[in-house]
DSSP file (Angstrom, degrees, kcal/mol; ACC not computed):
  #  RESIDUE AA STRUCTURE BP1 BP2  ACC     N-H-->O    O-->H-N    N-H-->O    O-->H-N    TCO  KAPPA ALPHA  PHI   PSI    X-CA   Y-CA   Z-CA
    1    1 A M              0   0    0      0, 0.0     2,-0.1     0, 0.0     0, 0.0   0.000 360.0 360.0 360.0 152.1  118.4  157.9  103.0
    2    2 A A        -     0   0    0      1,-0.1     0, 0.0     2,-0.1     0, 0.0  -0.446 360.0-145.8 -73.4 144.4  118.7  154.3  104.1
    3    3 A G    >   -     0   0    0     -2,-0.1     3,-1.8     3,-0.0    -1,-0.1   0.368  32.4-125.8 -91.3   4.9  120.6  153.7  107.3
    4    4 A F  T 3   -     0   0    0      1,-0.3    -2,-0.1     0, 0.0    -1,-0.0   0.740  61.4 -70.1  56.9  25.3  122.0  150.4  106.0
    5    5 A G  T 3  S+     0   0    0      1,-0.2    -1,-0.3     0, 0.0    -3,-0.0   0.591  96.1 139.9  74.0  10.7  120.6  148.6  109.1
    6    6 A L    <   -     0   0    0     -3,-1.8    -1,-0.2     1,-0.1     3,-0.1  -0.609  57.0-109.6 -87.0 147.3  123.0  150.3  111.5
    7    7 A P        -     0   0    0      0, 0.0    -1,-0.1     0, 0.0     5,-0.0  -0.328  46.7 -90.2 -67.6 158.5  122.0  151.5  114.9
    8    8 A N    >>  -     0   0    0      1,-0.1     4,-1.6     4,-0.0     3,-0.6  -0.268  35.8-107.8 -69.7 161.9  121.9  155.2  115.4
    9    9 A F  H 3> S+     0   0    0      1,-0.3     4,-2.5     2,-0.2     5,-0.2   0.821 117.0  60.1 -60.3 -34.7  124.9  157.0  116.6
   10   10 A G  H 3> S+     0   0    0      1,-0.2     4,-2.4     2,-0.2    -1,-0.3   0.885 104.0  50.1 -61.8 -39.9  123.4  157.6  120.0
   11   11 A Q  H <> S+     0   0    0     -3,-0.6     4,-2.4     2,-0.2    -1,-0.2   0.903 111.1  48.6 -65.8 -41.2  123.0  153.9  120.7
   12   12 A I  H  X S+     0   0    0     -4,-1.6     4,-2.2     2,-0.2    -2,-0.2   0.919 112.2  48.9 -64.9 -43.2  126.6  153.3  119.7
   13   13 A T  H  X S+     0   0    0     -4,-2.5     4,-2.3     2,-0.2    -2,-0.2   0.913 111.8  48.9 -62.6 -43.7  127.8  156.1  122.0
   14   14 A E  H  X S+     0   0    0     -4,-2.4     4,-2.3     2,-0.2    -2,-0.2   0.908 110.9  49.9 -64.0 -42.5  125.7  154.8  124.9
   15   15 A A  H  X S+     0   0    0     -4,-2.4     4,-2.2     1,-0.2    -1,-0.2   0.892 110.6  50.6 -63.3 -39.2  127.0  151.2  124.4
   16   16 A F  H  X S+     0   0    0     -4,-2.2     4,-2.2     2,-0.2    -2,-0.2   0.903 109.7  50.1 -65.1 -41.8  130.6  152.6  124.4
   17   17 A K  H  X S+     0   0    0     -4,-2.3     4,-2.3     2,-0.2    -2,-0.2   0.903 110.5  49.8 -63.2 -41.7  130.0  154.5  127.6
   18   18 A K  H  X S+     0   0    0     -4,-2.3     4,-2.5     2,-0.2    -2,-0.2   0.910 110.0  50.9 -63.4 -41.8  128.6  151.4  129.3
   19   19 A A  H  X S+     0   0    0     -4,-2.2     4,-2.1     1,-0.2    -2,-0.2   0.902 110.4  49.3 -62.5 -41.6  131.6  149.4  128.2
   20   20 A Q  H  X S+     0   0    0     -4,-2.2     4,-2.3     2,-0.2    -1,-0.2   0.903 110.9  50.1 -63.8 -40.9  133.9  152.0  129.6
   21   21 A Q  H  X S+     0   0    0     -4,-2.3     4,-2.8     2,-0.2    -2,-0.2   0.910 109.9  49.8 -65.3 -42.2  132.0  152.0  132.9
   22   22 A I  H  X S+     0   0    0     -4,-2.5     4,-2.5     1,-0.2    -1,-0.2   0.903 110.3  51.3 -62.3 -40.1  132.2  148.2  133.2
   23   23 A Q  H  X S+     0   0    0     -4,-2.1     4,-1.9     2,-0.2    -2,-0.2   0.921 111.9  46.2 -63.2 -44.0  135.9  148.4  132.5
   24   24 A Q  H  X S+     0   0    0     -4,-2.3     4,-2.0     1,-0.2    -2,-0.2   0.918 113.8  48.5 -64.0 -43.7  136.4  151.0  135.2
   25   25 A D  H  X S+     0   0    0     -4,-2.8     4,-2.5     1,-0.2    -2,-0.2   0.871 108.7  54.2 -64.4 -36.6  134.2  149.0  137.6
   26   26 A A  H  X S+     0   0    0     -4,-2.5     4,-2.4     2,-0.2    -1,-0.2   0.886 107.3  50.6 -65.3 -38.6  136.2  145.8  136.8
   27   27 A Q  H  X S+     0   0    0     -4,-1.9     4,-1.9     2,-0.2    -2,-0.2   0.914 111.4  47.9 -64.9 -42.2  139.5  147.6  137.7
   28   28 A K  H  X S+     0   0    0     -4,-2.0     4,-2.5     1,-0.2    -2,-0.2   0.908 111.6  50.8 -62.9 -42.2  138.0  148.7  141.0
   29   29 A L  H  X S+     0   0    0     -4,-2.5     4,-3.0     2,-0.2     5,-0.2   0.905 106.9  54.1 -62.6 -42.1  136.8  145.2  141.7
   30   30 A Q  H  X S+     0   0    0     -4,-2.4     4,-2.0     1,-0.2    -1,-0.2   0.921 111.0  45.6 -57.8 -45.3  140.2  143.8  140.9
   31   31 A E  H  X S+     0   0    0     -4,-1.9     4,-1.4     2,-0.2    -1,-0.2   0.899 112.7  50.9 -65.5 -41.2  141.7  146.1  143.5
   32   32 A E  H  X S+     0   0    0     -4,-2.5     4,-1.0     1,-0.2     3,-0.2   0.913 110.4  48.9 -62.5 -43.8  139.0  145.2  146.0
   33   33 A L  H  < S+     0   0    0     -4,-3.0    20,-2.4     1,-0.2    21,-0.6   0.873 107.3  55.7 -64.5 -37.6  139.6  141.5  145.5
   34   34 A D  H  < S+     0   0    0     -4,-2.0    -1,-0.2     1,-0.2    -2,-0.2   0.841 108.7  48.5 -62.5 -32.7  143.3  141.9  145.9
   35   35 A E  H  < S+     0   0    0     -4,-1.4    -1,-0.2    -3,-0.2    -2,-0.2   0.673  92.0 100.0 -82.6 -18.3  142.7  143.6  149.3
   36   36 A M     <  -     0   0    0     -4,-1.0     2,-0.4    -3,-0.4    17,-0.4  -0.329  55.3-157.9 -71.2 149.8  140.3  140.9  150.7
   37   37 A E        -     0   0    0     15,-0.2     2,-0.5    16,-0.1    15,-0.2  -0.958  11.9-173.6-127.3 112.3  141.4  138.2  153.0
   38   38 A L  E     -A   51   0A   0     13,-3.5    13,-2.5    -2,-0.4     2,-0.3  -0.921  11.9-146.3-112.3 127.1  139.1  135.2  153.0
   39   39 A E  E     -A   50   0A   0     -2,-0.5     2,-0.4    11,-0.2    11,-0.2  -0.668  14.0-174.3 -96.4 143.9  139.7  132.4  155.5
   40   40 A G  E     -A   49   0A   0      9,-2.7     9,-2.9    -2,-0.3     2,-0.3  -0.997  10.6-170.3-131.0 139.4  139.2  128.7  155.1
   41   41 A S  E     -A   48   0A   0     -2,-0.4     7,-0.2     7,-0.2     2,-0.1  -0.893  25.9-108.2-128.5 156.5  139.5  126.2  157.9
   42   42 A S    >   -     0   0    0      5,-2.4     3,-1.6    -2,-0.3    35,-0.1  -0.355  43.8-102.8 -71.3 163.8  139.6  122.5  158.4
   43   43 A K  T 3  S+     0   0    0      1,-0.3    -1,-0.1     2,-0.1    34,-0.0   0.864 125.3  47.0 -58.9 -36.7  136.6  120.9  160.0
   44   44 A D  T 3  S-     0   0    0     33,-0.0    -1,-0.3     1,-0.0    33,-0.0   0.455 108.2-127.6 -86.5   1.1  138.4  120.6  163.3
   45   45 A K  S <  S+     0   0    0     -3,-1.6    -2,-0.1     2,-0.2     3,-0.1   0.642  76.8 118.6  65.4  17.6  139.6  124.2  163.1
   46   46 A R  S    S+     0   0    0      1,-0.2    17,-3.1    16,-0.1     2,-0.4   0.583  73.0  42.8 -90.0  -9.5  143.3  123.2  163.7
   47   47 A A  E     - B   0  62A   0     15,-0.2    -5,-2.4    30,-0.1     2,-0.3  -1.000  66.3-179.6-135.7 135.6  144.4  124.5  160.3
   48   48 A S  E     -AB  41  61A   0     13,-2.8    13,-2.7    -2,-0.4     2,-0.4  -0.983   5.8-168.5-134.0 146.3  143.4  127.7  158.6
   49   49 A V  E     -AB  40  60A   0     -9,-2.9    -9,-2.7    -2,-0.3     2,-0.4  -0.993   8.0-153.0-133.7 138.9  144.4  129.3  155.3
   50   50 A W  E     +AB  39  59A   0      9,-2.6     8,-3.0    -2,-0.4     9,-1.2  -0.953  14.2 179.9-115.5 133.4  143.8  132.8  154.0
   51   51 A L  E     -AB  38  57A   0    -13,-2.5   -13,-3.5    -2,-0.4     2,-0.1  -0.906  28.4-115.2-122.9 153.8  143.5  133.7  150.4
   52   52 A S    >   -     0   0    0      4,-2.3     3,-2.1    -2,-0.3   -15,-0.2  -0.313  41.9 -97.5 -73.6 171.6  142.9  137.0  148.7
   53   53 A G  T 3  S+     0   0    0    -20,-2.4   -19,-0.2   -17,-0.4    40,-0.1   0.689 130.0  55.5 -63.6 -17.7  139.7  137.5  146.8
   54   54 A N  T 3  S-     0   0    0    -21,-0.6    -1,-0.3   -18,-0.2   -20,-0.1   0.164 124.0-107.0 -98.9  15.1  141.8  136.7  143.7
   55   55 A Q    <   +     0   0    0     -3,-2.1    -2,-0.1     1,-0.2   -21,-0.1   0.682  67.1 151.8  70.1  22.0  142.8  133.4  145.3
   56   56 A K        -     0   0    0      1,-0.1    -4,-2.3   -22,-0.0    -1,-0.2  -0.733  51.9-115.1 -80.4 126.1  146.4  134.5  146.0
   57   57 A P  E     +B   51   0A   0      0, 0.0    -6,-0.2     0, 0.0     3,-0.1  -0.415  40.3 171.4 -63.1 133.5  147.7  132.5  149.1
   58   58 A L  E     -     0   0A   0     -8,-3.0     2,-0.3     1,-0.4    -7,-0.2   0.785  52.7 -25.7-112.2 -47.3  148.3  134.9  152.0
   59   59 A R  E     -B   50   0A   0     -9,-1.2    -9,-2.6     2,-0.0    -1,-0.4  -0.990  44.8-141.0-165.3 166.3  149.1  132.9  155.1
   60   60 A V  E     -B   49   0A   0     -2,-0.3     2,-0.4   -11,-0.2   -11,-0.2  -0.983   9.0-165.2-134.8 142.9  148.6  129.6  157.0
   61   61 A K  E     -B   48   0A   0    -13,-2.7   -13,-2.8    -2,-0.3     2,-0.4  -0.999   6.1-174.5-131.1 131.2  148.0  128.9  160.7
   62   62 A I  E     -B   47   0A   0     -2,-0.4   -15,-0.2   -15,-0.2     2,-0.1  -0.991  24.9-124.6-127.5 128.4  148.4  125.5  162.2
   63   63 A E    >>  -     0   0    0    -17,-3.1     3,-1.3    -2,-0.4     4,-0.7  -0.424  22.7-122.6 -67.5 144.2  147.5  124.7  165.8
   64   64 A D  G >4 S+     0   0    0      1,-0.3     3,-1.0     2,-0.2     4,-0.4   0.855 109.8  63.5 -56.4 -36.9  150.3  123.1  167.8
   65   65 A S  G >4 S+     0   0    0      1,-0.3     3,-0.9     2,-0.2    -1,-0.3   0.790  95.6  59.7 -61.8 -26.8  148.2  120.1  168.6
   66   66 A L  G X4 S+     0   0    0     -3,-1.3     3,-1.7     1,-0.2    -1,-0.3   0.830  93.6  65.3 -69.3 -30.8  148.1  119.2  164.9
   67   67 A L  G << S+     0   0    0     -3,-1.0    -1,-0.2    -4,-0.7    -2,-0.2   0.632  94.1  59.6 -70.3 -12.8  151.8  118.9  164.7
   68   68 A T  G <  S+     0   0    0     -3,-0.9    -1,-0.3    -4,-0.4    -2,-0.2   0.482  90.9  93.1 -90.6  -3.4  151.8  115.9  167.0
   69   69 A E  S <  S-     0   0    0     -3,-1.7     2,-0.1    -4,-0.2    -3,-0.0  -0.287  90.7 -79.0 -83.6 170.9  149.6  113.9  164.6
   70   70 A Q    >>  -     0   0    0      1,-0.1     4,-2.2    -2,-0.1     3,-0.6  -0.371  43.7-111.2 -67.8 150.6  150.7  111.5  161.9
   71   71 A K  H 3> S+     0   0    0      1,-0.2     4,-2.7     2,-0.2     5,-0.2   0.863 115.7  54.4 -51.7 -44.6  151.9  113.1  158.7
   72   72 A E  H 3> S+     0   0    0      1,-0.2     4,-2.3     2,-0.2    -1,-0.2   0.877 109.0  48.2 -62.5 -38.7  148.9  111.9  156.6
   73   73 A L  H <> S+     0   0    0     -3,-0.6     4,-2.4     2,-0.2    -1,-0.2   0.890 110.8  51.0 -69.2 -39.3  146.5  113.5  159.0
   74   74 A I  H  X S+     0   0    0     -4,-2.2     4,-2.4     2,-0.2     5,-0.2   0.948 112.4  46.7 -61.0 -48.3  148.4  116.8  159.0
   75   75 A E  H  X S+     0   0    0     -4,-2.7     4,-2.6     1,-0.2    -2,-0.2   0.918 113.1  48.7 -60.5 -45.2  148.4  116.8  155.2
   76   76 A M  H  X S+     0   0    0     -4,-2.3     4,-2.3     1,-0.2    -1,-0.2   0.893 111.5  49.8 -63.3 -40.5  144.7  116.0  155.0
   77   77 A T  H  X S+     0   0    0     -4,-2.4     4,-1.7     2,-0.2    -1,-0.2   0.906 112.6  46.1 -66.8 -42.5  143.8  118.7  157.5
   78   78 A I  H  X S+     0   0    0     -4,-2.4     4,-2.4     2,-0.2    -2,-0.2   0.917 112.1  51.5 -66.7 -42.7  145.8  121.4  155.7
   79   79 A L  H  X S+     0   0    0     -4,-2.6     4,-2.8    -5,-0.2     5,-0.2   0.909 107.4  53.5 -59.8 -41.9  144.4  120.3  152.3
   80   80 A E  H  X S+     0   0    0     -4,-2.3     4,-2.1     1,-0.2    -1,-0.2   0.898 109.4  48.3 -59.0 -42.1  140.9  120.6  153.8
   81   81 A A  H  X S+     0   0    0     -4,-1.7     4,-2.5     2,-0.2   -32,-0.3   0.902 111.6  49.7 -66.2 -41.4  141.6  124.2  154.9
   82   82 A I  H  X S+     0   0    0     -4,-2.4     4,-2.7     2,-0.2    -2,-0.2   0.929 111.0  49.3 -62.9 -45.4  143.0  125.1  151.5
   83   83 A Q  H  X S+     0   0    0     -4,-2.8     4,-2.4     1,-0.2    -1,-0.2   0.900 111.8  48.8 -61.6 -41.0  139.9  123.6  149.8
   84   84 A N  H  X S+     0   0    0     -4,-2.1     4,-2.3    -5,-0.2    -1,-0.2   0.913 112.2  47.9 -66.0 -42.7  137.6  125.6  152.1
   85   85 A A  H  X S+     0   0    0     -4,-2.5     4,-2.5     2,-0.2    -2,-0.2   0.904 111.9  50.5 -63.7 -41.5  139.5  128.8  151.5
   86   86 A H  H  X S+     0   0    0     -4,-2.7     4,-2.9     2,-0.2     5,-0.3   0.916 110.1  49.7 -63.1 -43.7  139.4  128.2  147.7
   87   87 A E  H  X S+     0   0    0     -4,-2.4     4,-2.3     1,-0.2     5,-0.2   0.923 112.0  48.3 -61.4 -44.4  135.7  127.6  147.8
   88   88 A N  H  X S+     0   0    0     -4,-2.3     4,-2.1     1,-0.2    -2,-0.2   0.912 114.0  47.3 -61.2 -42.6  135.1  130.8  149.8
   89   89 A S  H  X S+     0   0    0     -4,-2.5     4,-2.6     2,-0.2    -2,-0.2   0.924 113.4  45.5 -67.5 -46.0  137.3  132.8  147.5
   90   90 A T  H  X S+     0   0    0     -4,-2.9     4,-2.6     2,-0.2    -1,-0.2   0.885 113.2  50.5 -68.1 -36.9  135.7  131.5  144.3
   91   91 A T  H  X S+     0   0    0     -4,-2.3     4,-2.4    -5,-0.3    -1,-0.2   0.928 112.2  47.6 -64.0 -43.8  132.2  132.0  145.6
   92   92 A N  H  X S+     0   0    0     -4,-2.1     4,-2.4    -5,-0.2    -2,-0.2   0.930 112.8  48.3 -61.5 -46.3  133.0  135.5  146.6
   93   93 A M  H  X S+     0   0    0     -4,-2.6     4,-2.6     1,-0.2     5,-0.2   0.915 110.9  51.0 -61.7 -43.5  134.6  136.3  143.2
   94   94 A K  H  X S+     0   0    0     -4,-2.6     4,-2.2     1,-0.2    -1,-0.2   0.924 111.1  48.0 -60.2 -45.3  131.6  134.8  141.4
   95   95 A N  H  X S+     0   0    0     -4,-2.4     4,-1.9     1,-0.2    -1,-0.2   0.906 112.3  49.0 -63.3 -41.8  129.2  136.9  143.4
   96   96 A K  H  X S+     0   0    0     -4,-2.4     4,-2.3     1,-0.2    -2,-0.2   0.894 111.1  49.9 -65.5 -39.9  131.2  140.1  142.9
   97   97 A M  H  X S+     0   0    0     -4,-2.6     4,-2.6     2,-0.2     6,-0.3   0.885 108.7  52.2 -67.3 -37.5  131.4  139.4  139.1
   98   98 A Q  H  X>S+     0   0    0     -4,-2.2     5,-1.7     2,-0.2     4,-0.8   0.890 109.9  49.4 -64.8 -38.2  127.6  138.9  138.9
   99   99 A E  H  <5S+     0   0    0     -4,-1.9     3,-0.5     3,-0.2    -2,-0.2   0.925 112.6  48.4 -62.8 -43.9  127.1  142.2  140.7
  100  100 A L  H  <5S+     0   0    0     -4,-2.3    -2,-0.2     1,-0.2    -1,-0.2   0.902 118.1  38.2 -63.7 -43.6  129.5  143.9  138.2
  101  101 A T  H ><5S-     0   0    0     -4,-2.6     3,-1.0    -5,-0.1    -1,-0.2   0.442 107.3-119.4 -92.3   0.8  127.9  142.5  135.1
  102  102 A G  T 3<5S-     0   0    0     -4,-0.8    -3,-0.2    -3,-0.5    -4,-0.1   0.805  73.5 -54.7  66.8  27.6  124.3  142.7  136.3
  103  103 A G  T 3 <S+     0   0    0     -5,-1.7    -1,-0.2    -6,-0.3    -5,-0.1   0.542  91.1 156.8  84.0   6.3  123.9  138.9  136.0
  104  104 A L    <   -     0   0    0     -3,-1.0     2,-1.1    -6,-0.2    -1,-0.3  -0.417  46.9-124.5 -63.6 140.6  125.0  138.8  132.4
  105  105 A N        +     0   0    0      1,-0.2    -1,-0.1    -2,-0.1    -7,-0.0  -0.761  41.7 163.6 -88.5  98.5  126.3  135.3  131.4
  106  106 A L        -     0   0    0     -2,-1.1    -1,-0.2     2,-0.1    -2,-0.0   0.458  43.8-130.5 -97.2  -1.6  129.7  136.1  130.1
  107  107 A N        -     0   0    0      1,-0.2    -2,-0.1    -3,-0.1     3,-0.0   0.923  38.0-179.4  52.2  51.2  131.1  132.5  130.3
  108  108 A L    >>  -     0   0    0      1,-0.1     3,-1.8     2,-0.0     4,-1.1  -0.668  32.5-107.0 -83.9 134.9  134.3  133.6  132.0
  109  109 A P  T 34 S+     0   0    0      0, 0.0    -1,-0.1     0, 0.0    -2,-0.0  -0.323 102.2  13.8 -61.0 138.1  136.7  130.8  132.9
  110  110 A G  T 34 S+     0   0    0      2,-0.1   -16,-0.1     1,-0.1    -2,-0.0   0.370 116.3  74.8  81.5  -5.7  136.8  130.0  136.6
  111  111 A I  T <4 S+     0   0    0     -3,-1.8     2,-0.1   -18,-0.1    -1,-0.1   0.719  74.4  84.1-108.4 -30.6  133.6  131.9  137.3
  112  112 A N  S >< S-     0   0    0     -4,-1.1     3,-1.5     1,-0.1    -2,-0.1  -0.385  82.8-117.8 -81.2 156.0  130.9  129.6  135.9
  113  113 A D  T 3  S+     0   0    0      1,-0.3    -1,-0.1     2,-0.2     0, 0.0   0.794 111.4  61.8 -59.6 -31.0  129.4  126.7  137.8
  114  114 A A  T 3         0   0    0      1,-0.3    -1,-0.3     0, 0.0    -2,-0.0   0.665 360.0 360.0 -72.7 -16.0  130.6  124.2  135.2
  115  115 A D    <         0   0    0     -3,-1.5    -1,-0.3     0, 0.0    -2,-0.2   0.470 360.0 360.0 -80.1 360.0  134.3  125.1  135.9
């Protein structure tokens, strides 16, 4: 009898098992990212910001010497630390997702280079 062009049942079962494994691994990765603390610092190291692997802000540290500067310099220094922490966090997340998916291009928002 004709199979109507459908893959055999074994292929469907295997694909379903792989999808379940990816889902389980993704849940583990989510938990791992939540536990991470990634630091970003300003160039002069007077401001530091920590984010989780999921980019949740965790804490900020500012050197006392920075507090004697003009407001604009303080703001710029803190922003620099935040940007550095964000870059570290997104790069880490991207690398972890590539490991999880085996390099498949899934076009996930916030993960691809174009975002």
